[in-house]
N, C-alpha and C positions, 0 to 999 in steps of 0.2 A: 239372527240382527247381522251378521259378520259377513255372510257370503261364501264360509268354507267350513269343511270339518274333517277332521282328524282325528281316529283312536284316540289317539291321545288323551284329547278332549272329552271324551266318555271314561276315559279312565281317572283323569285327574278330577272330572266333575261328581262322580258317583261313587269314586273307589273299586273299580271294578279290574277286573283280569284283563288281560287283553283279549283273549278267545271270546270270552263276553261280549267285550265294545265289536267284535268283527262279527258276531251274535246279529248285534242291534242296529248295526247299519245294514246288511242285509235282509232285515224286517223291514225297514225301512224304507228299502229300495223295492221292497214285496208289495207293501200298502201304497207307496208313489214314486213308481221305475223312471216316470219323466222329470222328478226334483232336482234329481243329485247325478252331475257330471265327473268323471273319476278325472282328474290332471295327473297322469303319469310323471312329467317335470319334477313336479311339485309332492308329487306322494300323497296329495290330498282329495278331496271332495270340495267341488264348486258348486253354488246355488247356478241352477239351468236359468234359461231366458224366460220357459214357460214354467217357473217355481209357485209353484202355491200352494202355503202352509195347512199342513193336515189339520193343526187344531184351531182356536180360534183367542189367540191372546188381545190383549189391548194393549194399545199403547203405554197406557200409564206402566201396565204392568212393564211392559218392555223397556219405559225409562227407569224403573227403579229399579230395575236388572241392570243396565248401563252404568247410572251414576254410584248405585250402594251397590250391586253385587246380592242381595236379598232375595233369598232363593237357590242361590248359587252354591250348593252345599254345606250350605246351611239350617240348622235343624228348627223345624218348625214344631210350634202348638197348636190344635188343631181349635183349642179355645182362648182369646184372647185374656180372661181373665179379669180385666176390668174395662169400660167403656170409654171409646177413643172418641172423639171427632174431632172434625178439623174444618176449614172451609173448603168449598170444593172448588176443583178447576172447571173455569168454564170453558173450556176447548181443549181439545188432546191432535195433536198429526195423526192424517192419517196411517196407518199403519205400514203399508208398503211403501209411501213414499219413505218413510220413517229410515225402514230396510235398507232402500235406494242408499238414503244419503250417510248410513251407517257403514252400507259396506265400503261405501267409496273412502270414507275416513279411512277405515282401518286398512285397506289397498291401495291406502294414495294414492289413489287416482283422481282424475276431474270427472265431474258428474255436469250432465247437460241435465235442465232444468226450465221447466215452461213456467213461469214467476209472474204472478198477479202484484200491482203496487196502485199505489193510493195514484202514481201519475200513468195508469196503465197498464198492459201484456207488453213481456219482451220474453223471447227465448237466449238465453245466456249458458255460459259456461264455466263453473266453477272450480274451485279446486278446496274443496272441504279439507278441515282440519280438526275442528272440536265443535262440540254440540253447547252452548249455551240458556241456560234457563234464566229467564230476567225478574223471575218471580212470576210472572203473569202466561207468558209465551215463552215457546219455547225456536230459539233461531237456530242455525248453522253458521259458524263463521266459518272464512273461508277466504281467495284471491278470485275475484271478480276479471275476468278476461274483456267483458263487455268496458267497464269503469277503467280497467287497470289500478284497484282499486282494493283493498281488504275490508270486505263488509260482512254485515250480519243480513241474513235472507230471517225471514220470518216460515217455519217448517208449512205451517197450515196453507199458505196462499202461495205454496209449490203444487200447480195441478200433474205436474208430470216430471218424472225425474228417471235420468237411466248414467249408470256409470259407464264412464269411457276406459276402460279397463287395457286397454291398448294404446292409450293417449300416453305422451310422457308428461310428465310436472318440471317444469323449468325451473331452476335455484331461485330466481325473483318471486317463484311464485307459493315457498313453502313458510310454515310457519313461524321459522325466526329470522325471517324476513318482516313481519308485520312488528312492526313499532310499537302499534298500540297493543299489540297482543305483549309481545316482552318488556315493555316498560310496565316497571311497579310502583305505583304511588304512595306515599306513606299519607295517611290523613286521621288525625285526630280530632273527636267528637267529643262534646262536655254537653254538660245537662242547659237545654235553652234557658238565655237568662233570663227571660220573661217569661217564663211557666211558673207555677207555683210548684210548692215542695220537689225541690230539686235532689236531696237525698232517697226520694222514688225512684227517679231516673238513675238514680246511682245502681239502685239496688237492682233495678231490672236488668239493668245492660253490665252487671257483674264490672263495676268501673273501677280500676286501680288508680290512687291519688286522682280523684274527681276526673279521670277522663279514659277515655275506649280509643287505643290506638289500633287501626288497621292499616293491612297492606293489601293490593286491590291491583289486578290488572286494570291499566288506563279503559281496554278496554268494554271494562265492566265494572266501571268504577261508576256509570253513572245511573248504571241499572239499581244496584245498591243503595246509591242515596234516593232515589226515588222509590224502591222499595220498603224503604224505611224511615222515609218522611224527614229527612234532614234538610235544617233550614240551612240554605248554603249562602245565602243575600253574605253582602261583608259585614252590615251592622244587625243582622238576627231581627232582621224586619216583617216575616212572614208570621202570622196571628191564625189560631187554630189551634184546638188540642191536640190534634195530632203532629205537633211540632214539638217532641218533648227533646230531640237532639239539635245542636248547632253545630256546623262544621267550624272549627275556631281559627282558621287559615284557609279561605276559600283559595286564595294565590296556590293552594298544592293542586289544585286540579288546572292551571296552566296548560296548556295545550294540547290536554285531553278533548278529544274532539266529542265524543256522548255526553259531557259534561252541559251539556244543552239539556239534559235531563232532568239535571238536578236541580231541588227544589229552590228558585230563588237564586242560582247562580247565575250573575253578571261576568263577561269578561274584561279585563281588567281596563282594556284598550276601549272598549264600549263605556267605562262609568264616566262621569263628570265628575271633574274634580272644580 
């Protein structure tokens, strides 16, 4: 998924000796001789342009490994012991597209994409630096050279992707220049004043002193507030059993671009006094 391989990767993951790692790489090259290209200057193998996986992993498994590291040297039980069920994800990114995205992030290079949005089709070059799960779908965040801004792109809307390995990244395109990414907002959530039995909400969210304090990136705050159905209206006016939480100080979202996703949020300059 990262577009490169060293013997040390195998040694560390599987706790094997260097000779065994060399044999495994040799075997892999025998099975698929066109997948790996050796880069003598970096002393590692890189995925070739014609790379095709020998296995059939799912995007779900890949994202679990990327986000949680499960399966990466962790012990595995053959039987779970208890029944576990959870809501299904309605859609997953295509694995080949996801692979190009993660490769570009890892190698810190631009990525050329063919992208579909509600406004139409476009071809653009982005400089990606992180994956973002908004609870419903996966995005890639990065600098968009077409608009000159840092943005989130829905990975399932990317038709085609190609890392530009030889293209330099400018200073203003790096993640530390993304104000919404580097800014941390502190939010205080409390039980919704107009919902019954606030003591249950206190238990659900393990609140301390009647509140839940969060520190979120400005770039992801709106996603989190929408996912957890937090009433962000100034007068806790949203109705519905899903609104168990209220943002006690909506002004904390001032300047957060994706605050428009937060239920009930109204920017201070748009309110009527």
